KOLVOMAR-173041 format. One record per residue (C-alpha): residue in three letters; x, y, z. Coordinates in steps of 0.2 Angstrom, whole numbers, plus 5000, padded with zeros to 4 digits. Layout:
ALAXYZ...
//
This chain:
ARG577250485985GLU576150375973SER574750475980LEU575550645977LEU575650585958MET574050545957LEU573350715963ILE574650785951TRP573850685937GLU571950735942TRP572450915943MET573150915925ALA571750815919LEU570550945925CYS571551085918ILE571451015900PHE569650985903PHE569151175909PHE570451215895LEU569151135881LEU567751175888TRP568151365889ASN568751355871THR567151265865ILE565951375874ASP566751535875ALA567851545860GLN567751725851ILE568751835842ARG569451975850TYR570252155839THR570852295846VAL570652475838PRO570952645841GLU569552775844GLU569152925830ARG569952765818SER569452855800LEU568052775791GLY568452625781SER569952565792VAL570352375793VAL570052305810GLY570452135806ASN570252015792ILE568651895799ALA568551775786LYS570251725790ASP570151725806LEU568351645808GLY569151485795LEU567751545780ARG568451545763ILE568051715753ALA566651615742GLU565851545759ILE565551725764SER564151755751ASP563451615749ARG563151575767LYS562551765770LEU563751815783ARG563151975793ILE563252065808ALA561952045822SER562452165834GLU561652195851ALA561852395848GLY560652495841LYS561952565831GLN563352495818TYR565052555820PHE565752415808SER565252325790LEU565952185783ASP566952195766LEU566252035758GLY567252055744LYS569052035755GLY568151965770GLU568852115781LEU567952195797THR568152385793VAL567552525802SER565952615797ASP565352755808ARG566352875819ILE567052785837ASP567152895851ARG567652785865GLU567152925880SER565152915871LEU565152715872CYS566152655889GLY566252845899GLN567652835911SER567652615911ASN569452565909VAL569052435897CYS567752465882LEU567152325872LEU565952315858PRO565152145857LEU564552075838GLN563651925833LEU564251855817VAL562851745810VAL563151615792GLU561951505786ALA561751345777PRO562151285791LEU561551425805GLU562951455815PHE563451635826PHE564951675832ARG565551805845VAL566851945841GLU567352075854ILE568152235848GLU569152335861ILE569052535859GLN570752605865ASP570852765872ILE571852905863ASN572253075870ASP570853165861ASN570153265877SER571053395888PRO570853425905ARG569253535909PHE568553635925PRO566753655927THR567153845928GLN568353945924GLN568254065937ARG568054035957THR567954155971LEU568454105988LYS568254216005ILE569554166019ALA569654246035GLU571354326039SER571354236057THR571254076048SER572653956054THR574053896041GLY573853726036VAL571953736032ARG571453656016PHE570053726005PRO569453595991LEU569353655974GLU568553595957SER569053445951ALA569553455931LEU568653335921ASP569553245908PRO568653095898ASP570052995894VAL570752845904GLY572352765909SER573852855904ASN572952985896SER571953055910LEU572153185924LYS573853155933TYR574253315943TYR573753515946MET574953645946LEU574853805955ASN575653985951LYS576954055963ASP576054125977GLU577054135995CYS575354116006PHE574553965996SER575153785988VAL574053645980LYS573753465986VAL573053315978LYS571753215986ASN571553025978LEU569652965983ASP569152785983ASP568252795967GLY570052845958ARG569653045958LYS571053175960VAL570353315970PRO571453475972GLU571553565988LEU572153745990VAL573153736006LEU573553896016GLU575653896020LYS575554066028SER574454176037LEU573554296028ASP573454476032ARG572154586025GLU572854736028LYS574454686017GLN573454616004ASP571554586003VAL571454485986HIS572454345980GLN572354295960LEU572954115957LEU572854015942LEU572653815945THR573253715931ALA572653525927THR574053415917ASP573453245909GLY574853105906GLY574753095887ASN575953125875PRO575853255870ALA575253325887GLN573553425887SER573153545902GLY571653655907THR571553795921THR570453895930GLN570654065939ILE570454065959THR570054245965ILE570454235986ILE569654375995VAL570454416014LEU569054416025ASP569154486045ILE568854356058ASN567654216060ASP568854106065ASN567953926066ILE567353826052PRO565753716053VAL566453536055PHE565553396050GLU565853246059ASN566353156044ALA567153206029LEU566453076018TYR564652986022LYS564052826013ILE562252766013THR561352646002ILE559552665995ASN558152555988GLU557852565970ASN556052575973SER556052705989SER554652825987LYS554853005986ASP555053116001THR555952966009SER557253026023LEU559052946020ILE560353046031ARG560353196043LEU562153286042LYS562853376057ALA564053506056THR564853586073ASP565553786073LEU566353816090ASP565953996087GLU564554076097GLY563054166090LEU562854216073ASN564554136070GLY563953966077GLU562353966067VAL562553836054ASN561453806036TYR561653666025TYR561753686005PHE562253555991GLY563953615983GLU563853745970HIS564353625957THR563153475961SER562153435945GLU560353465939THR560153265939ASP560653255958SER559653425962SER558153355953THR558353185963PHE558753255981MET558553395991ILE559253456008ASP558453536023GLN559553716025ARG559353706044THR559353496049GLY560453446037GLU559153316032ILE559253246015PHE557553176007LEU557253075990LYS556453205978GLY556453105963GLU556352915955LEU557952805957ASP558352685942TYR559652555946GLU559852535927THR560352705925THR561252785939PRO561752645950ARG562552765965TYR562752955967ARG563953055976ILE563453255982ASP564353395990VAL563753466005VAL564253636012ALA563953696031LYS564053886032ASP563953986047ARG563154156048GLY564554256055THR565454376046PRO566554336037GLU565554176032MET566654016036GLU566053846029GLY566453686031HIS566253536019CYS566053346018SER565253216003VAL563853106003GLU563952945994MET562352845991GLU562352675982VAL560652615974VAL560152455980ASP559452345964VAL557652285964ASN556652165952ASP556052305943ASN556452255924ALA555752105916PRO556852015905GLU557052035886ILE556951905872VAL558151965857LEU558351885840THR560051865835SER559451805817LEU557751815810PRO556851655809SER557351555794PRO555751465784VAL555851275788ARG555351135775GLU554051025781ASP555250885779ALA556650955788PRO557450815800ASN557350845820GLY558850985825THR558751095811VAL559151275817VAL557851385815ALA558351565823LEU559551595835ILE558951695850SER559651775868ALA558951865885ARG559451965894ASP558852075909LEU559552245914ASP559352195932ALA560852125944GLY561251965951ASP559751855953ASN558651975947GLY559751965930LYS559851785928VAL558551725914THR557951565908LEU556951525893VAL555751405888VAL554651355873SER552751325876LEU551951155877GLY551251105858PHE552551165846PRO553751045837PHE555251155842ILE556251165857LEU557851275862LYS559451215862PRO560751325874SER562451375867PHE563351495879SER562951655892ASP561051655887HIS561251625870TYR560051495862ALA559551405845LEU557851365841VAL557651195832THR556451075826ASN556050935838GLY554550835828ILE553650805812LEU553050955802ASP551550965790ARG551251145781GLU549551075775THR549151055794PHE549951215798SER550751325786GLU551351445801TYR551951425820ASN551951555831ILE553051495843GLU552751565861ILE554351585870THR554451625889ALA555851725897SER555851715917ASP557251795930ALA557751725944GLY557151875955SER555851875968PRO554451895964SER555051835947LEU554551945930THR554251855915THR553951905895LYS553351825884LYS553851855864ILE552951765849ILE554351715834PRO553351675819VAL554051525808ASN553451485789ILE553351305784LEU554151295766ASP552951165756ILE553650995746ASN552650915734ASP551750795744ASN550050795739PRO549250745723PRO547850835715SER545950765720PHE544450805711THR542750835719ASP542050705712LEU542650545706SER541650545689TYR540750685682ASN539050685669VAL538950785655TYR537250825643LEU537450905628THR536350925613GLU536650875598ASN537050995584ASN538151125596ALA539151235588PRO540951175588GLY542051265602SER540551265613ILE540851235631LEU540251065638GLY540751085655THR542051115668ILE542851005681SER544151065696ALA545450975705SER546251045721ASP547951025727PRO548351075747ASP550051125742LEU550751285738GLY551551375723ASP551951265708ASN551651105718ALA549751165719LYS549751235700ILE548551105691SER548551065672TYR547350945664SER547550845650ILE546450705641LEU547250535642ASP547150465624SER545650335622LYS544450275611ALA542650315609GLY542150185594ASP543250225579MET543650365584SER544750455596VAL544150535610SER545350675607SER544550705590TYR542850725599VAL543350865613TYR544850965619ILE545051035636ASN545851195643ALA547451135653GLU547451295665ASN545451275671GLY544851125666SER543451185653ILE543051055641TYR542651085624SER541851005609MET542751005593GLN541450965582SER539650965580PHE538850795587ASP537350715579TYR536450615592GLU536050485579LYS537850445576VAL538450465594LYS537550445609VAL538550445625PHE540550425626GLN541950435641VAL543250555642GLN544650515655VAL545350685662GLN546950685671ALA547450835683LYS549350845685ASP550250965697GLN551951055692GLY552950995706SER554650905707PRO554150755707SER552450785698LEU551050695707ASN549450665695SER547550595697THR546250545685THR544350545683THR542950495670VAL541950605661HIS540350535654VAL539750635638PHE537950605635ILE537250685618LEU535150715619ASP534250735604GLN533650905597ASN532150925584ASP533351015572ASN532450935556SER531051015547PRO529750895540ILE530250865520VAL528950875507ILE529250705497TYR527650725487PRO526750845480SER528450905473ALA528651085470GLY530151195465MET530651335477GLY529451445478SER528451365464VAL526751285466SER526151125463ASN524651115452GLN523150965452ASN521650945441ILE520250885446PRO518550875437ARG517050995440SER515950835441ALA516850755458LYS515750735472ALA516050755491GLY517650655498HIS518450675480LEU520350635482VAL521150795478THR522850745482LYS523850675495VAL525350765504THR526850665512ALA528350735521VAL529550635530ASP530550705545ALA532550635548ASP532350665568SER531750515580GLY530450495592HIS529250635597ASN530250745585ALA529850635571TRP527850635573ILE527050745559SER525450815558TYR524550905542LYS523551065543LEU522651165528VAL522951345534GLU522451425520ALA521251415505THR520451505491ASP518851425498ALA518951345514SER517151265514LEU517751165498PHE519251065503SER519650985520MET521150895524ASN521750735535LEU522750785550TYR523750615550THR523750555532GLY523950715521GLU522650675511VAL521650815504ARG519850785498THR518350885494LYS517050935508ARG515550945496THR515050945477ILE515751065467SER514651175460ASP514451265444GLN514751445454ASP516351375460ASP517951465454SER518951375442SER520551395451HIS521051365470ARG522651385479LEU522951285494LEU524351325509ILE524651165518GLU525751165535ILE526651005539LYS527351015557ASP528250885568ASN527950865587GLY529650925593GLU529951055604PRO530151205599ILE529151145583GLN529851135566SER528551165551THR528751185533THR527351225519VAL526851175503THR525751275490VAL524451155479GLY523351245464VAL521851135461SER521151175445LEU519251135440GLU518951085423ASP517451025412GLY517350865402ILE518550765413HIS517650605419GLU519050515429PRO520750585435VAL521550655421LEU523150745424ASP523250925416TYR525150915412ARG526051065408GLN527651115401ARG528951145410ALA530051295403HIS531851265401GLU532851335387PRO533551205376GLY535151185371LYS535751145354LYS536250965358HIS534350955365GLY533651045349GLU534550895339ILE533950755348THR532150845349PHE532250835331TYR532850655327LEU531250605339ILE529950695328ILE530650615314ALA530650445321LEU528850465329ALA528250535310SER528950375301ILE528150265311SER526450355317ALA525450255306VAL525750085313SER525850165329LEU524150245330LEU523150095324THR523749975336PHE523550095352VAL521750145347ILE521249975346LEU522149915362THR521350075371VAL519550015365LYS519649855371CYS520449885388VAL518850025391ARG517649905388SER518249765397GLY517849875413ARG519449835420ARG520749955431ARG522149875423THR522149835405CYS523449755395CYS523649755377CYS524749665365MET525249715346ARG526549675333ARG527249795322GLY528049755304ASP529749795301PRO530549755284GLU531949645291GLN531249605308HIS529449615309LYS529349435313ASN530649415326ARG529849585336ASN528349625345LEU527649775359HIS526749755374ILE525949905380GLN525349895399LEU524250045406ASN523850035425THR522550165431ASP522250115449GLY522150225464PRO522850405461ILE524450335455LYS524350305434TYR525850225424VAL526150145406GLU527150015405VAL527849965386LEU528849815383GLY529649775367GLY530549595363ASP530949495350MET531249305348LEU533149325353SER532549395369GLN533149575363ARG531949685372GLN531549845378SER530649905393PHE529850085395LYS528850115412SER527950305415CYS527350305433LEU526150455433SER524950515444PRO523350625443MET524050755457SER525650795449GLU526150925436PHE527650835428SER528050665425ASP530050605427LEU530550475414THR532150375419LEU532950285405ILE534150115409LYS535150055397PRO534250095381SER534849945367SER534750085353THR533950255349MET533050175336ASP532050055346PHE531750225357LYS531050305343GLU529950155336MET529050155353VAL528550335355ASN527850315337VAL526950175342ILE526050275356ASP525950435346ALA524950345332SER523450345345LEU523550525347PRO522550655336ASP523550785337SER525350715339ALA526250885338TRP527550815352THR528950935358PHE530450835369GLU531350925381SER532850845391GLN533450895408GLN534850775407VAL535150685390SER536150535384THR536350485367TYR536450315365THR536850235349ASP537150065346SER538950085342LYS539150175360HIS538150015366GLN539249905359GLU540849985364ARG540049975381GLY539749795380GLY538049805384SER536749675383ASN535249725368GLN534149765384GLY533649935390GLN532250005402ILE531150175405MET530550205420GLY529750375427CYS528950365444VAL527950515452GLY526850485466PRO526750495487TRP527750315488ALA529050365474LYS530950405478ARG532150465466SER533550385463ARG534950465470GLY536950425462ALA536150285452PRO537650215441THR536550225426PRO536350365414THR534650465416THR533650545405THR532150635409ILE531150715393GLN529550825395GLY528150865383PRO526450955383LEU524850855383ALA523550905368ALA522251015369LYS520850875367ARG521150705371PRO519850565372PRO519350495390SER520050345388MET521750385382PHE522950415393PRO524250555391LEU525850505391GLU526850675394ALA528550595397LEU529450465389
//
């Protein structure tokens, strides 16, 4: 009893297990819909039946992946309903099959899932029975025995079930009736039965109407006309050994293969007993093209090719006819079943297109849904799928030859951006047939690689004086990722180059990495600086890397030599005077120039490129001295023009020119400058100063002339090149407290006069003029004069020594100084006037003290010992 209970429990557990297994593997949705349903008709609410919300249908991309080539149904994503989208004809889809099922594959994504839906197409009575021919003629001998049956054409009704053909009916005729013969394949074959002996002499033709009716509601029918011609006696018909012959044929049988030999016997003699064999008159063209029969022997041969997958069986009616009069015939059927051979390779079907996979996808991620099928039967149709080795993917079986392709390894898009997965399908036939299919799977990129520069650091060389905005160079970084993960933008990290920010020197194009200058560089100020460049991708999260760019500034010969002496205005000529008594080697002038560049670019050379008389003058290449090459003769012209070129040693060579005019004068025994007046338009204020100076000079000319003559004569006799003379000048109030000291310096080509005046209270004035015999003009700088009166007194002292003292003072810059102004400024009672012209002289730039320049012409004739003071 206990063992019986245990056995019952085991059976219950086993049943529950198989029930759960059935629900897990073959769980599916099944709908029923009649054929010829109108378009748009609702088959079922697929969203409700699958347990999906309406919002999920669109988000998860619910779609139909039907195995059939034509889609008869569609999804209404707004309502979640499965609707009819095309005409459904059950007879076209399933023929005479009792059950007509249309399988659908429904696929949803995120995550990837699929569902199997079966739709049963119900038959409606939309077809009436139909005979192959509308009229048929039979010849029956009058001696034919009653009860003999004559096979008639079967009516065809494509409908099935209750809508199919149900019965036949014959119009009233006392000699004939109709009986129905049910065949093994379910067909109903009508047979005409002779109920009463025929008498040709009474009625030689019988007209019969055969009606076929189906079982639909309402019922439908079809008719055919049968004409019976009564013949004279040939009273034995050919009789086959069997009414039905069954044979099997291999699918791969060759043409002309003998399939079967039929034999019919006719008991008559002579022509009435000779039998010929024919296919039935309603044999289809397909059967006629596939088989043939030998009329004399009754042997059936294979004429065409067999295909189990297209037609697995054939049924052919054979007629045996004798040669008697009337002709008698016997009938039989040959049923041929085709035996399947493994002649179809398996087929791999993609239920869903492969989805791209992120390279960081975990193992088990579904990539694609795959199914396999084989048109062969039995073991020949059993298919196995495998993935080739070396791919990080495997096939995970689901149910009934359906598989899911899932990940099974590490993915790296930079190594393999796409996998062409080879899947092999093999059947279980002998020999086995295989099919291979390549499934491409794209790998989606993630930002797992930072940008990388081609070099750790870069050197850029830039010549100074570049144009702002000029390109220094281009750096590049690469990122093996794709899309935004590989889009690189460049930037300069903020840093210092000395006291300046690097961003004020250069900027970088964020897209292509080109570095541009923001200013013109000066080698003397900046020789080298570093730029930190960052390359950053646009992934999430963003990755970056940096590199160093060393920028070296190269010197350029960008400065032409500048002539310091002799100074000449733009387009003017610097005039120099030399005596006609000058000997060979006499120093005419010395050109001095400087170059702001450095190194070789600052090396200066001098060249006399053009002269009125090239045989008279020569020039030192390096010192710039211009000297006479020979003694000056009376035949030489009195004026000469020298064009001097000064150039540096840079590349390219920079040069400048200066024009010097040389005048040869008689009666000059030592270097005396022929001073000429600079022509300036005196303003109203200048004229006033000149007027006051003339009055001052005239008032003190008597005293100053005598003092200057005595000092000059004494200096000339002493033979010294530098003479120093002192004198006192009387003043009604301060004569005893003031003295004037004048010093003449004549060494070399540079001449200057220094005039000092002071009193016992250390109140003094100092005037200094530096003059050159090679210069046309002299500049006088007045620094802190104590009073205008002191300045006039000193002029009078000098003017007293000049016979023709017609002076004209013109000022480039005039600053009027009065005692009151001086007192307001709180300045000391001191002053100094300095004017220097020569190759070593430099003009004061930006001096805070007021500067006054006074110019005047020399008298026409001066004693050689008297140094002409043009500017004071």
